[in-house]
N, C-alpha and C positions, 0 to 999 in steps of 0.2 A: 505494500499498499505506500502512495508518495506520500511527503509529510506533508503536513497542512500547510498553507502558506500562510506568513508573517503577518496578522494585522496589522493595516495602514494606521498610525497613529495621529496625534494632533504635531507631534514632535516631528514627524516626517515630515508632514505638507509644510510647518514652517524651513524646515532646514531647505525645501525644495524649490519653494516660492522667496527665499531670502527674507523673511522676516522675522519675529519674535513669533511664539507659541498664543504669549497673551492676544498678538492682534490675528491671527486665526480662530482665536477662542470668539472674541470679539465680532469677525466676519458669520462664523458658522452663527452666533447668536442673532446675528442682526444689530449689533447695540455698537454705543461708542462710548466709550469714556468721556466724560466732562474734562479732561487734561487730557485725551487723544483724538484728535482726529486723523482718521484714516484717507488716504487720498484715494478719489475712483478708482488709478491705476494701480496704485499696489489694492484694494479690494477686487476688482478683476483679477490680477493674477492670480491671489488668493484661490479664488473662484473656478479659475482656469485648471488649478492645479490640483484641487479638490475632483472637479468631472473627470481630470485624464486618469488618477490613482483609482478610483470608483472609491474615496474613502467615502465611508455612512457615520455618522456620528452616533454612538453607542448609546444604547435607550436610558441608560442608567444616567448618563450625564445630561442627555436629553431634559430627563425628572427633574435635577437639581438644581439646570441653570437658569429656572427661573425663580424660583425661592430660596434658593441657601446660597452663601457665602462659596462655596464648594472648596472648604477648607476641611481637611481632614488631620484629628489629631492621631502621633504614635506617642503614648507611655507606655517606658519600660519598668522595670522593679529592679532590674538589674542593669549597668551600665551596659550598652549594647557594645561599642566600641573599641574596649579595650582589648590588648593583645588576644589575653588570654579568653576571651567569650566572641570575638568578632565571628570567630569560623564558624560559630554553632549559631549565632544570631543574622548571620547576613544572608542568608539562602529565605529568610522571614522580611527580609527587609525588602528584599530583592524583588517578590512577590507583591508586597506591599505598596512598592514603587509604581511597578507594570501596570498594576491595575488600575491606584491610583491616574495614572497618568490617561488611561485607556477611557479612563470615564472623567477626565478634563477637570480632577480635582488635585489641588496645592496639599503639600504634607508638610503640616507641623511637628516639630520634633519637643516635648516636652520637656526640658535639662534645666530647668530654676525649680523643680519641687525637691523638698532638702529633705535630708538622709534623716531616719529616726528610728532608735535600736537598731540599727545597721541595715534600714531599708527605704528604702524611696516611698514617699506619700502623695496621692493623688489629692487631697484636700490638704491644705494650708491656709496661711495668711494671706501669701498672696496669690491665690488660686486663680490660673487661668484656661480650665477649664472649657470655657464657652468663646473663644477665641475661634473654636474650631464651632463644625456644624456635630461631630460627633467625633469616637475616639476608638481607638484600638488600644489594647491591652496585650502586655508581649511579658511573659515573664514565667520563671517553672513554677513559682510558686505567688501567687496571688490574693493580696488579703482579701477575706471573705468580709469583714466589716465596711472595706471599700465599694466593695461590689452591692451589699447591703444598701449602701447610702445611694448609690448610682442609679440602682432601681426603685429606690424611693423619691428621688426626684425626677426619674423619668428623663434621664439624661442617655442620647443615641449613644451606646456604646458596644464593644463586639470582645471578645476575650478569644484569645490564639490559644488553643489549647481547650479540653471540657474543663468545665468548672461546676462542682456544687451547687445547688441552689443555697439562693443568696436573698432572704426574702420574700422568693419567688424566682423563675427561674432562668437561668442565665445564658444570655447569648451567645453561642460559639462556636468556633471551625477546628477541630481537633482531630486527631490523628487516632485512630481504631487499636491502641496498643493490646487491649485484653485477645481481639482475633490475631493478630499477629506474633505474639506471644504464643498463644494456641498451635498456630501452624508450625512454629517451630519444637515445640513439644512432642505434636504431631510427628514429625519426620525423624527427632531423636527416638520415638518408639519405634518406626517401622526400620532403625537402624537396629535395635536390637536393646535398647537402652532400656533398664528397669529401675537403674536406681540413682534418683536424677535429686537436684540440689538447687536453690533459688538463692542467690546471693543479692540478700536485700538492704538496700543506701540505709533506710530508717526514714526515709524523705515524708513528708505530711502530705505531699503534691498529690490532687489526682491522678495524674500522671502513673507513679509509682504504685499506684492502688491500683488500678485499670491494668497494669502491668499483672502485678500477683494475683488478680482475680482471674487472670485469663488463665496463668502458669496451674491453680486450683483447680480451674474446671477442666483443665484438660490432661492433668497428670492422675486423673482417677486411676488408669490401667497402671500405673508403675506399680512398684512391688515398697519405691520408696520412695516420699517427694516431701525433701527438706526444706527447711527455712535459715539459714544462716544470714548472722548481721556483720555485715562487715566495717560498722562504723568504729572503730579506735580499736583495729584490730589488722596486722601486717601481711600479706601474704604468705609468710611461712607457714602463723598459725590457722590460718583458714585452709592453707594446704593440706597441713598434721589433721585438721577435723575432716575434710574432704575422705583425705584419703583411708582416716580409720573404720570410716560407716563405708566404705568400700563406693563411694558417687563413682559413677563414670561420667557423669557428665554434668556442667553447670550451669546455669542460665545466670548471668551478670549483667546486673540494672546498670552499672557505671561500669563505660570502657576502660577507664584508666587503672580501673579496680582487675578487669579482667586480662590486659595488659602485665600487670605486677606478678596476676599468678602464673599466668604462664610461662613469664620469666623464672618463678620459686620451684616452675614443674620441672623446667629443664637444669635447672641447678641442681634436683636431686637426681639427675641424671635420668632423666621419663621425659616422655615425648608426649606433645598437644599435634595431633589428637588420640596416638596408640593408649596409652594412659589414662588419658583426660581428655573428655573433648569439653571445650570453652565456648559457649555461645552469647552473642551480645545484646542489647535489647534494645535498640538505637545508636545515631550517632553521637560520635566523641563531644562531649560539652565544652571539652578544653583543649588545644591541640597534644596529641601523642602520640611520639613517635615508636612505631614496632615493624618487623619484617613481616608478622601474621595479615595475613588475609584472612580475618575472622568470619562466621560464619551467623548472620544474625539476619536484622534487615533496618532498612534506611525509611526514616523518616519522611513526609513529602511538604518538604518545609515552604518551599514556592509557593508552591497550591494552597499552602495553608495560608500564606501571606496572602496571594492573589484574590482566593474566596473570602476571607473577613472584610478584606475593603468591599466586595461584590454584597454582603450580608449588611454591614454597615449603612451601604448607600440605602438596602431597602428599606431598613430601619430607618434611617435621616426622612426618605420620602413617603414613608406611611406604605409602600405597597407592598410589605412583609406580613405574610399571612401567620397568627401566633409569634411567639419566639423560638425564631432559627438557632437546631442546633443539627449540626453537621459531624458527622467522623468521616473522615478519609483514609483508606487503605494505604498499609504499610506495603512497602517492596521488600518480599524476602529476598536474601544477598546468599547462597551459596557459596561460601571458603573453603580455609582447608583445616576449620578447626572440628569439625563434625566428622568423627571415626565411627569403627565397629569397633564396640567392648568386646577384649581379649576374653575368649572364655576358656580360656586355658587356667588361666589365675588372675587377680585382681593385683590392682597397685599396690595395695597397703600389703599381700604378701609377698611381693619381692623384698 
């Protein structure tokens, strides 16, 4: 099947016509700002470029154009750009930017929010939330009290990632972690694994709860399905625990923990996946170098960003029916870290 052609955007029209994107927007909406007069020849050039490219304004942009500022806020609970987090958050922001441009909206990144008890807060003395028509919330953990206040105040927002109710249902676009983990468990069972372990980071986020729920539901056919806490424990101690119980496959929430566990296994003279299979449950949240291609799944981060803007636009313009909650499928990645357990002996016996 041939690839789908990329949609022509206002940015493309502006580049081809040799004008600003703001000028294209004014022409499309048949408007003129008080301080900007568009020359007839400029308007004609923009309209000719539109006709030549077959550009069609996104219906979301049409609905927003008449009544709103077309400014979408983005609030990140964790800093989005430091080197430790940029690789994880970058795809979300790419998706948000792509759909915002398609909808003819500007993005406003809220950076003045104060940090209280180690976390940013939406609501504060100099709160500027209402500069935007609505807001996208991005973070591994989002404060439930602030979600409750947003629901109470009726301010349009969408969370990236599934969130529990907070004084009412929360609109979100998330990843279907439970289904993805269940698929990995099923794959391990078909390879002959019967002694499974889930390495839990003890996060309170909904994403962690969804992963654990998927593991529990899918592991009923296993001989043993244990939960181990990794917080405050080094990889050697975790490995000791796994080997003592004859575990053959570990499902690891945190990518850095998976890498450390693989290194500890090799230091013992054991192999991955020969003696211990290690599966990762999502993308790294911070860059961690490794020569292993882990079996696991990828989070649809760009698509989550795109659809979060789409959902927010429908909330803003009133076209949404009910509270919008979407879970997107993750992509299974078959790497080199899931093998077949050795029937002759377990690693613990060696």
